[in-house]
All heavy atoms as a GROMACS GRO file, in nm:
protein
  642
    1MET      N    1  13.420  11.386   6.826
    1MET     CA    2  13.420  11.284   6.931
    1MET      C    3  13.463  11.148   6.866
    1MET      O    4  13.417  11.109   6.764
    1MET     CB    5  13.279  11.270   6.988
    1MET     CG    6  13.272  11.204   7.123
    1MET     SD    7  13.104  11.179   7.175
    1MET     CE    8  13.096  11.297   7.304
    2SER      N    9  13.552  11.083   6.933
    2SER     CA   10  13.604  10.957   6.877
    2SER      C   11  13.504  10.845   6.899
    2SER      O   12  13.407  10.855   6.978
    2SER     CB   13  13.735  10.918   6.949
    2SER     OG   14  13.713  10.880   7.082
    3ARG      N   15  13.523  10.745   6.826
    3ARG     CA   16  13.432  10.628   6.828
    3ARG      C   17  13.433  10.568   6.965
    3ARG      O   18  13.328  10.525   7.016
    3ARG     CB   19  13.480  10.529   6.725
    3ARG     CG   20  13.398  10.396   6.728
    3ARG     CD   21  13.445  10.303   6.624
    3ARG     NE   22  13.329  10.270   6.543
    3ARG     CZ   23  13.332  10.217   6.429
    3ARG    NH1   24  13.443  10.192   6.365
    3ARG    NH2   25  13.221  10.188   6.364
    4THR      N   26  13.543  10.554   7.033
    4THR     CA   27  13.551  10.497   7.167
    4THR      C   28  13.475  10.581   7.264
    4THR      O   29  13.404  10.528   7.348
    4THR     CB   30  13.702  10.493   7.209
    4THR    OG1   31  13.777  10.419   7.113
    4THR    CG2   32  13.715  10.420   7.338
    5SER      N   33  13.489  10.714   7.252
    5SER     CA   34  13.413  10.804   7.340
    5SER      C   35  13.264  10.784   7.327
    5SER      O   36  13.184  10.787   7.426
    5SER     CB   37  13.451  10.954   7.312
    5SER     OG   38  13.586  10.969   7.339
    6LYS      N   39  13.219  10.771   7.201
    6LYS     CA   40  13.073  10.751   7.177
    6LYS      C   41  13.030  10.616   7.234
    6LYS      O   42  12.912  10.612   7.291
    6LYS     CB   43  13.044  10.751   7.025
    6LYS     CG   44  13.062  10.889   6.962
    6LYS     CD   45  13.033  10.883   6.816
    6LYS     CE   46  13.061  11.021   6.748
    6LYS     NZ   47  13.034  11.020   6.602
    7VAL      N   48  13.107  10.513   7.217
    7VAL     CA   49  13.068  10.382   7.275
    7VAL      C   50  13.059  10.389   7.431
    7VAL      O   51  12.967  10.340   7.488
    7VAL     CB   52  13.172  10.274   7.234
    7VAL    CG1   53  13.149  10.145   7.308
    7VAL    CG2   54  13.160  10.252   7.084
    8VAL      N   55  13.165  10.456   7.487
    8VAL     CA   56  13.166  10.470   7.632
    8VAL      C   57  13.043  10.550   7.681
    8VAL      O   58  12.975  10.517   7.780
    8VAL     CB   59  13.295  10.528   7.684
    8VAL    CG1   60  13.292  10.568   7.831
    8VAL    CG2   61  13.408  10.430   7.660
    9LEU      N   62  13.018  10.660   7.614
    9LEU     CA   63  12.903  10.741   7.647
    9LEU      C   64  12.772  10.663   7.632
    9LEU      O   65  12.681  10.668   7.721
    9LEU     CB   66  12.897  10.866   7.560
    9LEU     CG   67  12.780  10.962   7.584
    9LEU    CD1   68  12.781  11.014   7.727
    9LEU    CD2   69  12.783  11.075   7.486
   10GLY      N   70  12.760  10.587   7.525
   10GLY     CA   71  12.635  10.510   7.503
   10GLY      C   72  12.617  10.404   7.612
   10GLY      O   73  12.510  10.385   7.666
   11LEU      N   74  12.732  10.331   7.645
   11LEU     CA   75  12.722  10.234   7.753
   11LEU      C   76  12.687  10.300   7.889
   11LEU      O   77  12.612  10.247   7.967
   11LEU     CB   78  12.850  10.159   7.767
   11LEU     CG   79  12.879  10.055   7.653
   11LEU    CD1   80  13.019   9.998   7.671
   11LEU    CD2   81  12.777   9.944   7.656
   12SER      N   82  12.739  10.416   7.915
   12SER     CA   83  12.716  10.486   8.034
   12SER      C   84  12.565  10.523   8.046
   12SER      O   85  12.507  10.506   8.149
   12SER     CB   86  12.808  10.607   8.037
   12SER     OG   87  12.777  10.685   8.156
   13VAL      N   88  12.516  10.579   7.937
   13VAL     CA   89  12.374  10.613   7.934
   13VAL      C   90  12.288  10.492   7.949
   13VAL      O   91  12.188  10.489   8.026
   13VAL     CB   92  12.339  10.687   7.802
   13VAL    CG1   93  12.194  10.699   7.784
   13VAL    CG2   94  12.408  10.824   7.797
   14LEU      N   95  12.322  10.385   7.886
   14LEU     CA   96  12.247  10.259   7.895
   14LEU      C   97  12.250  10.204   8.036
   14LEU      O   98  12.147  10.162   8.089
   14LEU     CB   99  12.305  10.153   7.796
   14LEU     CG  100  12.228  10.028   7.786
   14LEU    CD1  101  12.090  10.046   7.730
   14LEU    CD2  102  12.308   9.928   7.696
   15LEU      N  103  12.365  10.202   8.100
   15LEU     CA  104  12.376  10.150   8.234
   15LEU      C  105  12.296  10.238   8.331
   15LEU      O  106  12.235  10.191   8.430
   15LEU     CB  107  12.521  10.138   8.276
   15LEU     CG  108  12.592  10.018   8.217
   15LEU    CD1  109  12.740  10.031   8.256
   15LEU    CD2  110  12.541   9.891   8.261
   16THR      N  111  12.304  10.370   8.312
   16THR     CA  112  12.232  10.461   8.400
   16THR      C  113  12.082  10.437   8.382
   16THR      O  114  12.009  10.432   8.484
   16THR     CB  115  12.264  10.609   8.361
   16THR    OG1  116  12.406  10.624   8.381
   16THR    CG2  117  12.190  10.708   8.447
   17ALA      N  118  12.032  10.423   8.263
   17ALA     CA  119  11.888  10.399   8.239
   17ALA      C  120  11.850  10.268   8.306
   17ALA      O  121  11.741  10.260   8.361
   17ALA     CB  122  11.862  10.403   8.089
   18ALA      N  123  11.932  10.163   8.286
   18ALA     CA  124  11.900  10.035   8.348
   18ALA      C  125  11.897  10.048   8.496
   18ALA      O  126  11.811   9.983   8.563
   18ALA     CB  127  12.003   9.934   8.302
   19THR      N  128  11.987  10.122   8.558
   19THR     CA  129  11.988  10.140   8.702
   19THR      C  130  11.866  10.208   8.752
   19THR      O  131  11.803  10.167   8.852
   19THR     CB  132  12.117  10.215   8.742
   19THR    OG1  133  12.232  10.145   8.699
   19THR    CG2  134  12.119  10.235   8.897
   20VAL      N  135  11.826  10.315   8.683
   20VAL     CA  136  11.708  10.384   8.721
   20VAL      C  137  11.584  10.299   8.706
   20VAL      O  138  11.499  10.295   8.801
   20VAL     CB  139  11.697  10.516   8.632
   20VAL    CG1  140  11.556  10.578   8.647
   20VAL    CG2  141  11.801  10.616   8.668
   21ALA      N  142  11.581  10.225   8.599
   21ALA     CA  143  11.458  10.135   8.580
   21ALA      C  144  11.463  10.026   8.686
   21ALA      O  145  11.357   9.994   8.743
   21ALA     CB  146  11.470  10.072   8.442
   22GLY      N  147  11.575   9.971   8.722
   22GLY     CA  148  11.585   9.869   8.824
   22GLY      C  149  11.541   9.919   8.960
   22GLY      O  150  11.466   9.854   9.036
   23VAL      N  151  11.587  10.042   8.995
   23VAL     CA  152  11.544  10.103   9.125
   23VAL      C  153  11.391  10.125   9.125
   23VAL      O  154  11.329  10.102   9.224
   23VAL     CB  155  11.621  10.232   9.146
   23VAL    CG1  156  11.564  10.310   9.260
   23VAL    CG2  157  11.772  10.200   9.172
   24HIS      N  158  11.342  10.174   9.010
   24HIS     CA  159  11.196  10.201   9.000
   24HIS      C  160  11.117  10.069   9.017
   24HIS      O  161  11.024  10.066   9.095
   24HIS     CB  162  11.164  10.258   8.865
   24HIS     CG  163  11.017  10.282   8.845
   24HIS    ND1  164  10.949  10.380   8.912
   24HIS    CD2  165  10.932  10.220   8.759
   24HIS    CE1  166  10.824  10.381   8.871
   24HIS    NE2  167  10.811  10.279   8.778
   25VAL      N  168  11.159   9.963   8.957
   25VAL     CA  169  11.095   9.835   8.966
   25VAL      C  170  11.101   9.785   9.110
   25VAL      O  171  11.000   9.732   9.170
   25VAL     CB  172  11.152   9.730   8.873
   25VAL    CG1  173  11.107   9.590   8.900
   25VAL    CG2  174  11.111   9.770   8.725
   26LYS      N  175  11.218   9.801   9.174
   26LYS     CA  176  11.232   9.750   9.313
   26LYS      C  177  11.146   9.831   9.409
   26LYS      O  178  11.085   9.776   9.497
   26LYS     CB  179  11.381   9.767   9.357
   26LYS     CG  180  11.408   9.738   9.501
   26LYS     CD  181  11.488   9.613   9.520
   26LYS     CE  182  11.529   9.586   9.664
   26LYS     NZ  183  11.426   9.580   9.756
   27GLN      N  184  11.137   9.964   9.382
   27GLN     CA  185  11.048  10.040   9.472
   27GLN      C  186  10.904  10.002   9.457
   27GLN      O  187  10.829   9.994   9.554
   27GLN     CB  188  11.069  10.196   9.433
   27GLN     CG  189  11.187  10.252   9.493
   27GLN     CD  190  11.204  10.400   9.451
   27GLN    OE1  191  11.144  10.445   9.353
   27GLN    NE2  192  11.292  10.472   9.525
   28ARG      N  193  10.865   9.975   9.332
   28ARG     CA  194  10.724   9.935   9.309
   28ARG      C  195  10.699   9.797   9.378
   28ARG      O  196  10.595   9.781   9.445
   28ARG     CB  197  10.698   9.916   9.162
   28ARG     CG  198  10.677  10.038   9.082
   28ARG     CD  199  10.531  10.083   9.113
   28ARG     NE  200  10.510  10.202   9.036
   28ARG     CZ  201  10.415  10.220   8.939
   28ARG    NH1  202  10.335  10.122   8.917
   28ARG    NH2  203  10.399  10.331   8.878
   29TRP      N  204  10.795   9.708   9.372
   29TRP     CA  205  10.780   9.578   9.433
   29TRP      C  206  10.774   9.591   9.588
   29TRP      O  207  10.687   9.534   9.650
   29TRP     CB  208  10.897   9.493   9.395
   29TRP     CG  209  10.894   9.353   9.445
   29TRP    CD1  210  10.806   9.251   9.408
   29TRP    CD2  211  10.976   9.295   9.546
   29TRP    NE1  212  10.832   9.137   9.478
   29TRP    CE2  213  10.938   9.160   9.560
   29TRP    CE3  214  11.082   9.342   9.620
   29TRP    CZ2  215  10.999   9.079   9.653
   29TRP    CZ3  216  11.146   9.258   9.708
   29TRP    CH2  217  11.100   9.129   9.725
   30ASP      N  218  10.859   9.675   9.644
   30ASP     CA  219  10.859   9.700   9.784
   30ASP      C  220  10.731   9.765   9.831
   30ASP      O  221  10.673   9.729   9.935
   30ASP     CB  222  10.977   9.789   9.825
   30ASP     CG  223  11.111   9.716   9.821
   30ASP    OD1  224  11.114   9.591   9.818
   30ASP    OD2  225  11.212   9.788   9.825
   31GLN      N  226  10.683   9.860   9.755
   31GLN     CA  227  10.555   9.927   9.781
   31GLN      C  228  10.439   9.832   9.776
   31GLN      O  229  10.354   9.834   9.870
   31GLN     CB  230  10.531  10.044   9.685
   31GLN     CG  231  10.410  10.128   9.723
   31GLN     CD  232  10.394  10.241   9.617
   31GLN    OE1  233  10.451  10.241   9.509
   31GLN    NE2  234  10.317  10.342   9.656
   32GLN      N  235  10.441   9.741   9.681
   32GLN     CA  236  10.330   9.644   9.674
   32GLN      C  237  10.334   9.545   9.794
   32GLN      O  238  10.232   9.512   9.852
   32GLN     CB  239  10.339   9.566   9.543
   32GLN     CG  240  10.224   9.468   9.520
   32GLN     CD  241  10.098   9.536   9.512
   32GLN    OE1  242  10.075   9.641   9.452
   32GLN    NE2  243   9.989   9.479   9.581
   33ARG      N  244  10.454   9.503   9.832
   33ARG     CA  245  10.466   9.412   9.944
   33ARG      C  246  10.420   9.486  10.076
   33ARG      O  247  10.358   9.423  10.154
   33ARG     CB  248  10.617   9.374   9.967
   33ARG     CG  249  10.659   9.256   9.880
   33ARG     CD  250  10.794   9.207   9.910
   33ARG     NE  251  10.822   9.213  10.059
   33ARG     CZ  252  10.945   9.219  10.106
   33ARG    NH1  253  11.043   9.228  10.025
   33ARG    NH2  254  10.960   9.224  10.236
   34LEU      N  255  10.452   9.610  10.091
   34LEU     CA  256  10.416   9.687  10.210
   34LEU      C  257  10.258   9.700  10.213
   34LEU      O  258  10.195   9.677  10.312
   34LEU     CB  259  10.476   9.828  10.204
   34LEU     CG  260  10.448   9.915  10.323
   34LEU    CD1  261  10.498   9.855  10.455
   34LEU    CD2  262  10.508  10.052  10.301
   35HIS      N  263  10.205   9.729  10.091
   35HIS     CA  264  10.054   9.736  10.079
   35HIS      C  265   9.992   9.610  10.113
   35HIS      O  266   9.891   9.604  10.190
   35HIS     CB  267  10.020   9.783   9.934
   35HIS     CG  268   9.875   9.790   9.909
   35HIS    ND1  269   9.795   9.893   9.960
   35HIS    CD2  270   9.792   9.709   9.843
   35HIS    CE1  271   9.675   9.875   9.922
   35HIS    NE2  272   9.662   9.764   9.853
   36ASP      N  273  10.041   9.498  10.059
   36ASP     CA  274   9.987   9.363  10.095
   36ASP      C  275   9.998   9.333  10.241
   36ASP      O  276   9.904   9.279  10.300
   36ASP     CB  277  10.057   9.255  10.014
   36ASP     CG  278  10.031   9.264   9.866
   36ASP    OD1  279   9.934   9.333   9.820
   36ASP    OD2  280  10.108   9.202   9.784
   37GLY      N  281  10.108   9.374  10.307
   37GLY     CA  282  10.121   9.355  10.449
   37GLY      C  283  10.020   9.432  10.529
   37GLY      O  284   9.962   9.378  10.626
   38VAL      N  285   9.993   9.556  10.486
   38VAL     CA  286   9.894   9.639  10.554
   38VAL      C  287   9.760   9.573  10.540
   38VAL      O  288   9.681   9.569  10.639
   38VAL     CB  289   9.898   9.786  10.500
   38VAL    CG1  290   9.773   9.860  10.546
   38VAL    CG2  291  10.024   9.858  10.538
   39ILE      N  292   9.727   9.532  10.423
   39ILE     CA  293   9.589   9.461  10.397
   39ILE      C  294   9.578   9.343  10.488
   39ILE      O  295   9.475   9.317  10.552
   39ILE     CB  296   9.578   9.424  10.249
   39ILE    CG1  297   9.573   9.550  10.164
   39ILE    CG2  298   9.452   9.346  10.232
   39ILE    CD1  299   9.461   9.647  10.190
   40ARG      N  300   9.688   9.258  10.497
   40ARG     CA  301   9.680   9.140  10.581
   40ARG      C  302   9.662   9.180  10.727
   40ARG      O  303   9.586   9.115  10.796
   40ARG     CB  304   9.813   9.056  10.566
   40ARG     CG  305   9.804   8.960  10.448
   40ARG     CD  306   9.923   8.864  10.454
   40ARG     NE  307  10.050   8.914  10.474
   40ARG     CZ  308  10.129   8.962  10.374
   40ARG    NH1  309  10.091   8.960  10.248
   40ARG    NH2  310  10.249   9.012  10.401
   41ASP      N  311   9.734   9.285  10.772
   41ASP     CA  312   9.719   9.328  10.909
   41ASP      C  313   9.579   9.376  10.942
   41ASP      O  314   9.522   9.340  11.045
   41ASP     CB  315   9.817   9.444  10.942
   41ASP     CG  316   9.960   9.393  10.958
   41ASP    OD1  317   9.980   9.272  10.967
   41ASP    OD2  318  10.055   9.478  10.952
   42ILE      N  319   9.517   9.446  10.849
   42ILE     CA  320   9.378   9.495  10.870
   42ILE      C  321   9.287   9.374  10.873
   42ILE      O  322   9.192   9.368  10.959
   42ILE     CB  323   9.340   9.594  10.756
   42ILE    CG1  324   9.415   9.724  10.773
   42ILE    CG2  325   9.186   9.613  10.758
   42ILE    CD1  326   9.402   9.821  10.654
   43GLN      N  327   9.305   9.276  10.785
   43GLN     CA  328   9.221   9.159  10.778
   43GLN      C  329   9.239   9.074  10.912
   43GLN      O  330   9.137   9.028  10.969
   43GLN     CB  331   9.250   9.064  10.666
   43GLN     CG  332   9.204   9.122  10.535
   43GLN     CD  333   9.267   9.042  10.414
   43GLN    OE1  334   9.364   8.967  10.427
   43GLN    NE2  335   9.208   9.068  10.298
   44ARG      N  336   9.358   9.067  10.959
   44ARG     CA  337   9.390   8.997  11.086
   44ARG      C  338   9.321   9.067  11.206
   44ARG      O  339   9.261   9.005  11.293
   44ARG     CB  340   9.541   8.991  11.108
   44ARG     CG  341   9.581   8.898  11.217
   44ARG     CD  342   9.735   8.884  11.229
   44ARG     NE  343   9.795   8.834  11.106
   44ARG     CZ  344   9.889   8.901  11.038
   44ARG    NH1  345   9.934   9.011  11.079
   44ARG    NH2  346   9.934   8.843  10.929
   45GLN      N  347   9.327   9.201  11.207
   45GLN     CA  348   9.258   9.278  11.313
   45GLN      C  349   9.104   9.260  11.311
   45GLN      O  350   9.043   9.240  11.412
   45GLN     CB  351   9.293   9.426  11.301
   45GLN     CG  352   9.434   9.462  11.336
   45GLN     CD  353   9.464   9.608  11.309
   45GLN    OE1  354   9.382   9.683  11.254
   45GLN    NE2  355   9.588   9.649  11.339
   46ASN      N  356   9.050   9.259  11.190
   46ASN     CA  357   8.907   9.238  11.174
   46ASN      C  358   8.869   9.097  11.225
   46ASN      O  359   8.764   9.080  11.293
   46ASN     CB  360   8.864   9.259  11.030
   46ASN     CG  361   8.864   9.399  10.990
   46ASN    OD1  362   8.866   9.489  11.072
   46ASN    ND2  363   8.868   9.423  10.861
   47ARG      N  364   8.948   8.994  11.186
   47ARG     CA  365   8.921   8.861  11.234
   47ARG      C  366   8.928   8.854  11.389
   47ARG      O  367   8.847   8.790  11.456
   47ARG     CB  368   9.017   8.757  11.172
   47ARG     CG  369   8.979   8.718  11.028
   47ARG     CD  370   9.059   8.598  10.987
   47ARG     NE  371   9.208   8.608  11.003
   47ARG     CZ  372   9.286   8.662  10.915
   47ARG    NH1  373   9.248   8.701  10.799
   47ARG    NH2  374   9.421   8.668  10.942
   48LYS      N  375   9.028   8.920  11.445
   48LYS     CA  376   9.045   8.920  11.589
   48LYS      C  377   8.925   8.982  11.658
   48LYS      O  378   8.869   8.932  11.752
   48LYS     CB  379   9.177   8.997  11.627
   48LYS     CG  380   9.201   8.993  11.777
   48LYS     CD  381   9.330   9.057  11.804
   48LYS     CE  382   9.364   9.060  11.956
   48LYS     NZ  383   9.485   9.119  11.992
   49ARG      N  384   8.880   9.096  11.601
   49ARG     CA  385   8.762   9.166  11.662
   49ARG      C  386   8.638   9.075  11.652
   49ARG      O  387   8.561   9.063  11.750
   49ARG     CB  388   8.736   9.296  11.586
   49ARG     CG  389   8.801   9.415  11.645
   49ARG     CD  390   8.748   9.545  11.588
   49ARG     NE  391   8.868   9.614  11.540
   49ARG     CZ  392   8.896   9.642  11.414
   49ARG    NH1  393   8.817   9.611  11.318
   49ARG    NH2  394   9.010   9.710  11.380
   50GLU      N  395   8.621   9.010  11.535
   50GLU     CA  396   8.510   8.917  11.519
   50GLU      C  397   8.516   8.803  11.615
   50GLU      O  398   8.416   8.760  11.678
   50GLU     CB  399   8.496   8.869  11.375
   50GLU     CG  400   8.389   8.776  11.344
   50GLU     CD  401   8.246   8.836  11.357
   50GLU    OE1  402   8.236   8.963  11.363
   50GLU    OE2  403   8.149   8.760  11.363
   51ASN      N  404   8.634   8.745  11.635
   51ASN     CA  405   8.655   8.634  11.725
   51ASN      C  406   8.625   8.673  11.871
   51ASN      O  407   8.564   8.601  11.947
   51ASN     CB  408   8.794   8.576  11.718
   51ASN     CG  409   8.818   8.497  11.584
   51ASN    OD1  410   8.721   8.460  11.520
   51ASN    ND2  411   8.946   8.481  11.551
   52ILE      N  412   8.665   8.797  11.908
   52ILE     CA  413   8.636   8.848  12.043
   52ILE      C  414   8.490   8.864  12.062
   52ILE      O  415   8.435   8.833  12.166
   52ILE     CB  416   8.721   8.979  12.071
   52ILE    CG1  417   8.863   8.942  12.082
   52ILE    CG2  418   8.670   9.046  12.190
   52ILE    CD1  419   8.958   9.063  12.088
   53ARG      N  420   8.421   8.913  11.961
   53ARG     CA  421   8.279   8.933  11.967
   53ARG      C  422   8.205   8.798  11.981
   53ARG      O  423   8.116   8.783  12.063
   53ARG     CB  424   8.224   9.008  11.841
   53ARG     CG  425   8.074   9.041  11.845
   53ARG     CD  426   8.026   9.090  11.717
   53ARG     NE  427   8.018   8.987  11.613
   53ARG     CZ  428   7.927   8.886  11.605
   53ARG    NH1  429   7.832   8.877  11.695
   53ARG    NH2  430   7.937   8.800  11.505
   54LEU      N  431   8.247   8.704  11.900
   54LEU     CA  432   8.183   8.571  11.911
   54LEU      C  433   8.216   8.507  12.046
   54LEU      O  434   8.125   8.434  12.097
   54LEU     CB  435   8.244   8.485  11.798
   54LEU     CG  436   8.187   8.516  11.656
   54LEU    CD1  437   8.268   8.433  11.552
   54LEU    CD2  438   8.041   8.500  11.644
   55LEU      N  439   8.335   8.525  12.096
   55LEU     CA  440   8.368   8.469  12.231
   55LEU      C  441   8.276   8.529  12.335
   55LEU      O  442   8.226   8.460  12.423
   55LEU     CB  443   8.514   8.491  12.259
   55LEU     CG  444   8.563   8.439  12.391
   55LEU    CD1  445   8.550   8.284  12.396
   55LEU    CD2  446   8.714   8.475  12.411
   56GLY      N  447   8.258   8.660  12.329
   56GLY     CA  448   8.167   8.725  12.422
   56GLY      C  449   8.026   8.666  12.412
   56GLY      O  450   7.959   8.648  12.512
   57GLU      N  451   7.980   8.650  12.290
   57GLU     CA  452   7.847   8.594  12.268
   57GLU      C  453   7.843   8.456  12.327
   57GLU      O  454   7.738   8.411  12.388
   57GLU     CB  455   7.819   8.597  12.122
   57GLU     CG  456   7.674   8.555  12.085
   57GLU     CD  457   7.648   8.580  11.936
   57GLU    OE1  458   7.691   8.676  11.876
   57GLU    OE2  459   7.589   8.480  11.877
   58GLN      N  460   7.944   8.374  12.302
   58GLN     CA  461   7.943   8.238  12.362
   58GLN      C  462   7.945   8.237  12.512
   58GLN      O  463   7.875   8.155  12.569
   58GLN     CB  464   8.065   8.160  12.306
   58GLN     CG  465   8.056   8.126  12.160
   58GLN     CD  466   8.184   8.056  12.108
   58GLN    OE1  467   8.288   8.058  12.176
   58GLN    NE2  468   8.174   8.004  11.988
   59ILE      N  469   8.019   8.327  12.569
   59ILE     CA  470   8.019   8.336  12.716
   59ILE      C  471   7.883   8.372  12.768
   59ILE      O  472   7.832   8.313  12.859
   59ILE     CB  473   8.125   8.442  12.756
   59ILE    CG1  474   8.266   8.385  12.732
   59ILE    CG2  475   8.107   8.480  12.909
   59ILE    CD1  476   8.379   8.488  12.753
   60LYS      N  477   7.814   8.467  12.703
   60LYS     CA  478   7.677   8.506  12.743
   60LYS      C  479   7.586   8.389  12.729
   60LYS      O  480   7.503   8.365  12.826
   60LYS     CB  481   7.633   8.621  12.652
   60LYS     CG  482   7.498   8.674  12.678
   60LYS     CD  483   7.464   8.785  12.582
   60LYS     CE  484   7.312   8.810  12.578
   60LYS     NZ  485   7.276   8.903  12.467
   61LEU      N  486   7.587   8.317  12.619
   61LEU     CA  487   7.499   8.206  12.600
   61LEU      C  488   7.530   8.092  12.695
   61LEU      O  489   7.438   8.025  12.743
   61LEU     CB  490   7.510   8.154  12.455
   61LEU     CG  491   7.454   8.251  12.346
   61LEU    CD1  492   7.489   8.196  12.208
   61LEU    CD2  493   7.308   8.263  12.365
   62THR      N  494   7.651   8.072  12.726
   62THR     CA  495   7.693   7.970  12.828
   62THR      C  496   7.635   8.000  12.965
   62THR      O  497   7.580   7.918  13.032
   62THR     CB  498   7.845   7.957  12.836
   62THR    OG1  499   7.898   7.917  12.704
   62THR    CG2  500   7.884   7.848  12.939
   63LYS      N  501   7.644   8.128  13.004
   63LYS     CA  502   7.595   8.169  13.134
   63LYS      C  503   7.438   8.152  13.135
   63LYS      O  504   7.381   8.105  13.235
   63LYS     CB  505   7.630   8.313  13.162
   63LYS     CG  506   7.775   8.331  13.203
   63LYS     CD  507   7.808   8.477  13.231
   63LYS     CE  508   7.956   8.495  13.264
   63LYS     NZ  509   7.993   8.629  13.287
   64GLN      N  510   7.371   8.192  13.018
   64GLN     CA  511   7.234   8.172  13.013
   64GLN      C  512   7.191   8.024  13.025
   64GLN      O  513   7.093   7.992  13.088
   64GLN     CB  514   7.184   8.232  12.875
   64GLN     CG  515   7.036   8.229  12.856
   64GLN     CD  516   6.999   8.296  12.721
   64GLN    OE1  517   7.084   8.352  12.651
   64GLN    NE2  518   6.876   8.278  12.683
   65LEU      N  519   7.267   7.939  12.951
   65LEU     CA  520   7.242   7.797  12.955
   65LEU      C  521   7.258   7.742  13.097
   65LEU      O  522   7.172   7.664  13.139
   65LEU     CB  523   7.326   7.725  12.855
   65LEU     CG  524   7.308   7.573  12.850
   65LEU    CD1  525   7.175   7.533  12.798
   65LEU    CD2  526   7.422   7.511  12.757
   66GLU      N  527   7.363   7.781  13.163
   66GLU     CA  528   7.387   7.729  13.293
   66GLU      C  529   7.275   7.777  13.391
   66GLU      O  530   7.233   7.703  13.482
   66GLU     CB  531   7.526   7.779  13.347
   66GLU     CG  532   7.637   7.706  13.277
   66GLU     CD  533   7.777   7.766  13.317
   66GLU    OE1  534   7.779   7.871  13.380
   66GLU    OE2  535   7.873   7.698  13.278
   67ALA      N  536   7.233   7.899  13.375
   67ALA     CA  537   7.120   7.952  13.461
   67ALA      C  538   6.995   7.872  13.436
   67ALA      O  539   6.923   7.838  13.531
   67ALA     CB  540   7.102   8.101  13.431
   68GLU      N  541   6.963   7.845  13.311
   68GLU     CA  542   6.845   7.769  13.277
   68GLU      C  543   6.857   7.624  13.333
   68GLU      O  544   6.758   7.568  13.385
   68GLU     CB  545   6.821   7.763  13.126
   68GLU     CG  546   6.775   7.898  13.069
   68GLU     CD  547   6.770   7.889  12.914
   68GLU    OE1  548   6.789   7.781  12.856
   68GLU    OE2  549   6.743   7.994  12.856
   69ARG      N  550   6.970   7.563  13.321
   69ARG     CA  551   6.998   7.427  13.371
   69ARG      C  552   6.981   7.427  13.522
   69ARG      O  553   6.913   7.338  13.579
   69ARG     CB  554   7.141   7.386  13.340
   69ARG     CG  555   7.163   7.241  13.375
   69ARG     CD  556   7.301   7.196  13.343
   69ARG     NE  557   7.334   7.211  13.201
   69ARG     CZ  558   7.452   7.228  13.152
   69ARG    NH1  559   7.559   7.231  13.232
   69ARG    NH2  560   7.472   7.240  13.019
   70GLU      N  561   7.027   7.530  13.593
   70GLU     CA  562   7.012   7.533  13.741
   70GLU      C  563   6.864   7.550  13.781
   70GLU      O  564   6.824   7.491  13.873
   70GLU     CB  565   7.098   7.648  13.796
   70GLU     CG  566   7.244   7.621  13.774
   70GLU     CD  567   7.330   7.664  13.894
   70GLU    OE1  568   7.273   7.713  13.987
   70GLU    OE2  569   7.456   7.655  13.872
   71MET      N  570   6.794   7.628  13.700
   71MET     CA  571   6.654   7.644  13.728
   71MET      C  572   6.580   7.512  13.709
   71MET      O  573   6.492   7.472  13.790
   71MET     CB  574   6.588   7.748  13.633
   71MET     CG  575   6.597   7.892  13.684
   71MET     SD  576   6.484   8.009  13.610
   71MET     CE  577   6.515   7.986  13.439
   72LEU      N  578   6.610   7.443  13.603
   72LEU     CA  579   6.545   7.313  13.580
   72LEU      C  580   6.581   7.211  13.692
   72LEU      O  581   6.495   7.135  13.738
   72LEU     CB  582   6.589   7.258  13.442
   72LEU     CG  583   6.521   7.328  13.321
   72LEU    CD1  584   6.583   7.272  13.189
   72LEU    CD2  585   6.377   7.316  13.319
   73LEU      N  586   6.708   7.215  13.736
   73LEU     CA  587   6.749   7.120  13.839
   73LEU      C  588   6.674   7.164  13.972
   73LEU      O  589   6.637   7.072  14.046
   73LEU     CB  590   6.899   7.125  13.858
   73LEU     CG  591   6.983   7.060  13.749
   73LEU    CD1  592   7.133   7.086  13.773
   73LEU    CD2  593   6.950   6.909  13.743
   74ALA      N  594   6.663   7.291  13.993
   74ALA     CA  595   6.595   7.338  14.115
   74ALA      C  596   6.448   7.296  14.111
   74ALA      O  597   6.394   7.251  14.213
   74ALA     CB  598   6.613   7.484  14.134
   75LYS      N  599   6.386   7.310  13.999
   75LYS     CA  600   6.243   7.269  13.986
   75LYS      C  601   6.229   7.119  13.999
   75LYS      O  602   6.132   7.069  14.063
   75LYS     CB  603   6.185   7.313  13.844
   75LYS     CG  604   6.158   7.459  13.841
   75LYS     CD  605   6.097   7.490  13.702
   75LYS     CE  606   6.070   7.639  13.686
   75LYS     NZ  607   6.010   7.671  13.558
   76GLY      N  608   6.325   7.051  13.945
   76GLY     CA  609   6.319   6.902  13.956
   76GLY      C  610   6.336   6.852  14.096
   76GLY      O  611   6.267   6.758  14.144
   77SER      N  612   6.421   6.919  14.176
   77SER     CA  613   6.443   6.878  14.312
   77SER      C  614   6.328   6.919  14.399
   77SER      O  615   6.299   6.859  14.502
   77SER     CB  616   6.574   6.937  14.363
   77SER     OG  617   6.569   7.073  14.369
   78GLN      N  618   6.253   7.022  14.366
   78GLN     CA  619   6.136   7.066  14.443
   78GLN      C  620   6.018   6.967  14.422
   78GLN      O  621   5.946   6.943  14.514
   78GLN     CB  622   6.092   7.199  14.400
   78GLN     CG  623   6.183   7.318  14.449
   78GLN     CD  624   6.136   7.453  14.394
   78GLN    OE1  625   6.037   7.462  14.321
   78GLN    NE2  626   6.208   7.557  14.434
   79LYS      N  627   6.007   6.905  14.308
   79LYS     CA  628   5.900   6.812  14.278
   79LYS      C  629   5.914   6.685  14.350
   79LYS      O  630   5.822   6.613  14.382
   79LYS     CB  631   5.889   6.789  14.131
   79LYS     CG  632   5.834   6.905  14.051
   79LYS     CD  633   5.814   6.869  13.909
   79LYS     CE  634   5.762   6.995  13.826
   79LYS     NZ  635   5.751   6.966  13.692
   80THR      N  636   6.033   6.646  14.377
   80THR     CA  637   6.058   6.518  14.444
   80THR      C  638   6.053   6.516  14.594
   80THR      O  639   6.036   6.595  14.667
   80THR     CB  640   6.200   6.456  14.401
   80THR    OG1  641   6.296   6.542  14.435
   80THR    CG2  642   6.192   6.418  14.254
   0.00000   0.00000   0.00000
């Protein structure tokens, strides 16, 4: 095998290995980004559920407060 053929073969092997390594790194990076996105989505869904629960609790407490206020106003108007 001539010296030129060995150099060309070596460069070819080197470029192939670099391409495979580059693709592998890119896939890992993409996979990590996808994983991070899924985690963020799950956290967002959990926050939304918690906010909806808190909103429901606030609505319930507001209705309770309004009912108590109306009772107090009704008692106050009966005394006068």
